[in-house]
N, C-alpha and C positions, 0 to 999 in steps of 0.2 A: 565507462566502456564505450567502444565506437561501434559504429553500424557495420553489420555483416550481411551477406545476401540472406542468411536465414532470418535476421532481424527484419529485413524489407518484407519478405514473405510474411512474416506473423503480422507485422504491422497492416499491411494491405488486407489480411484476413479480417483484422479488427475492424478496418474501414467498411469493409462490405458488411460486417455484422451491424455496424453503426446505422448504415443505411437500412437494413432490414429491421432493426428497432424502431426507426423513423419512419417506417412505412414509405420509404422512398421507392419510386417505380424503377423498371430495368433502365430506363433511359437515364434517370438521374443517378442511379447506382454506377452505371458505366462511366458517366461523367465525372462523378465523384472520385472513383477509384483511379481514373485516368489523371485527374488534377493532382491527387495525392502522390500517386507514383512520380509525376514529373517534379513535385516539389521535394520529395526524397531525394531523388537523383540530384536535384541542385544544391543539397545540403550535404551530400556525401563528400568526404575527404576533407571537411571544414573541421575546425576545432571543437565543434558543439559535440556535448555529450548525447548519448542515445536518447535519454529521457527529454532533453531540450527539442531533439528532431522529432520525436514521438508527439510531444505536446504541440508543435506547430502543426504536424499532421492531422491530429484529431480535431484542433481548432478549425482548420480548413474545412474537414468533413462536415462538421457540425454546422458551419456556415452555409455549406452548399446545399445541405439536406434542410436547411433552416430550423433547426431543432437543436437548442444549445444543451439539453440535457436527454439524449436519447435513452440512457440507461435509468432513468427514474424509476420504472416500474421494477425492474430488476434489483435495484438498491433497496427499494421497499420490501420486496419479497425476501432477500437476503437478512434484512434486518429482522422481519419477522420469524424466520427460520431459526436464526441465532437465539432470539428471545424465547423460543419454544424450548430449545435445548437448556438455555439458562435456567428456566423455571424447573425443567425436570432433575437437573444435574447440579445446580448451584452449591448444594450442601456438600457435594464431594470435592470442591475446590477449597482444600483447607491450607495450602501452602503457596507461596510464590511460585515454586515449580509447577504446581497444578495450573495456576492461572496463565503462566506464561505458555504451558502447552495447550491450554485451551484457546489461547489467543492465536498461536501459530496454526492449530487446526481451522481456525476461522479464517485465516489468511488464503484458504484454498477458494473462497469467493472472489474468482478472478476469471471473468467472461471473456471469451474469444481469444484467449492464448493457445496458440497452436499447439494441437495434441495434448490438450489439458482440458477436461471435463469438470464442471461443476455438479456435484451429485444433487440428484432430486430427492434423495432421502437423507437429508443432512443428519437427522437424529441417529439413525443406524450407523452412518460413515464416522460422526464424531465418537461414538462409543468404540467402534473399532480401532480408530486411530488414538483414542486417549489409551487404550490398553496398550498400544505399542510403544508409546512414549517418543521422546525426543531422540533424533540420530546424533545430534550434538548438543551437549547439555552444558552450557557454562552458567547456569542459572544462579548458583552460590557466589561465583566471582561477580557477576553483574549486580546482584543483590548489594554485595559489600562496597560497590561503587555508587549506590543509588542515593547519594546524600542530595545532590541537586540534580534533577533529571529534565532533559529535553525529550519529550516523546512524540516521535513523527508517526502520525496514524497514516493508514492506507485504505483498505477497501471499507465499504458498507458490509453488514453482516458481521465482520470480525469486530468492528467498532464496538458492538455489544459487549465482547469479551475484554477489549481495551479498557473500557469503563470500569469493569471489576478489577483490572490489574492496576489502574491508576489509583483506585480508592484503596487497595491494598498497600500502595507504596506511601500513600498519605498516612494511612494509619500506621505504617512503619517509621513515620517521621522524616520522609522525604519532601523536599520541595520541588514542585512538578510543573512544568511548562508543558501543554499539550498544543501541537499545531496541526490543523487539518487544512485541506485544499482551499484555496482562495474563492474558487468557482467550480462548477460542475464539470468534471472531466471523468470518462469512463465510468466505472461504479465506485469510484473513490469518495470517501466521506468528507463532507463539507460542513462549515459551521451550523447549518440548518440540522444536520444528524446530530453533531455534538450537543447542541443545545436541547433536542429532544430526549437525549440519553442523560442530560444533567451533568455533562462534564464541567460547566460552569460552577458547579456546586462542590466538585473536589479538587479541581485544578487550581494551583495559585494563580496561573496566567493561562488564559485560552485564547489562541490566536491562529493565525494562518501561515501558509509557507509563502504567501505572495505570489505576484505575477499573473493573477487571474487564472485561466485554465491552464494550469501547469502540473504534471506530474513530478515526482522526485523533488529534488531540492537544487534550486538554483540560487546560489549565494549572494549572486548580484541583485536578486529580486526579493529576498526576505525582508519583512518589515524589521523596524528598529527593536520591538520588544523582543522577538525571535534572535536577531542578531546578539542582543545584551544577554539573552538567556544562554545561548551557545557559548559566548565568551565566559560565563561564569559557572557553568554545569561542570560536574564530576563525571557526567556520562551522558550520551545519546542513545535513546533506545529507538531503533529505526525498524518500522514494519515495513515488509514487503519488497519486491523486486526493484521497483523504480528508485527507492531510497537507497538500496544497496548500489545500483548502477551510478547514482549520483555521487553519494557520499565516497566511493571507492575510488574517486578521481580526485579529491582534496586532501591536501595535506595539513599538517598541525592543528588537526581536530581532536577534541578530548577523546576518550575512549569510545568505541562505539558498539553497540550491541546489537546485532542484526537478528531479529525474529521474522522468520518466513518459511514458507514450504517453497521449495526450489522447484518451479514448473517449467523452466527454460534450459536447454541444453548449453546455451551460450554462458549462462550465469553459473550453472554447474561447472562448467570447464574453467571459468574465471575463479570461482571459490575452491575449485579442488574438491567438490562434493557432489555425490550422485545426485541425478535429476530424481525428484520425488522425495528427497530427504526433508524432513522437519528440523529446524535449526534455531538454536538460541546460542548465537556465536559471538564471542566477545573479540574484538580486535582493537589494539592498542596503537 
């Protein structure tokens, strides 16, 4: 996906939020937003995908506020809220469909997306959304293809449910490669989070998407083990909007299952699905 004016507004609102989280003063915030706006304009009209541009902008913001991980406290809070829900409701997750739905609901942990709010009462929100179910449900077809899986994670919070889903796939006989972010960016899960939740004990291969602080998937930056896994897999399970924005630009990929809550009008239009929808959508 390419950059639009709406994308620019959303990105700069995230930069301002990063400044707030990093306790930057007004002068620093103004300088940072201005510098990021200038960087955005310089990359508009290039061949870069939206996630590549957004990654460069967020790296610039963190550099200017001198904080490589401004979302750190929010990430920990999201993980804690998700763990509470898991303790209360784990016994109700009896099928692949249930675990996918839980993981997609967890994808709502996405801060500073314009016009999207992260609920303060995740337990009640989870209960309501679980009753509603998925708006697009290709879970049966996804499971049928899950012999060799590349699982691309997204945010903290939801990674708690991802761990349960990966565990189910392993028990189902799947070979699973899990990839997390290579370095902190936004509230995305990193190797630190993956190890804290024991992904190394269930995944056949635990790796990163490469490239340092980079959202989405840049095929030119991925490590060799992930490249090999993609070449050999029967399906990619991709969590979240940045992975959708990246993978939808590539051709000759294995089948891709997009698991996400659609929080952005631009992605809703591109996917042909209403904003706010919870989807487990298979595309071949």
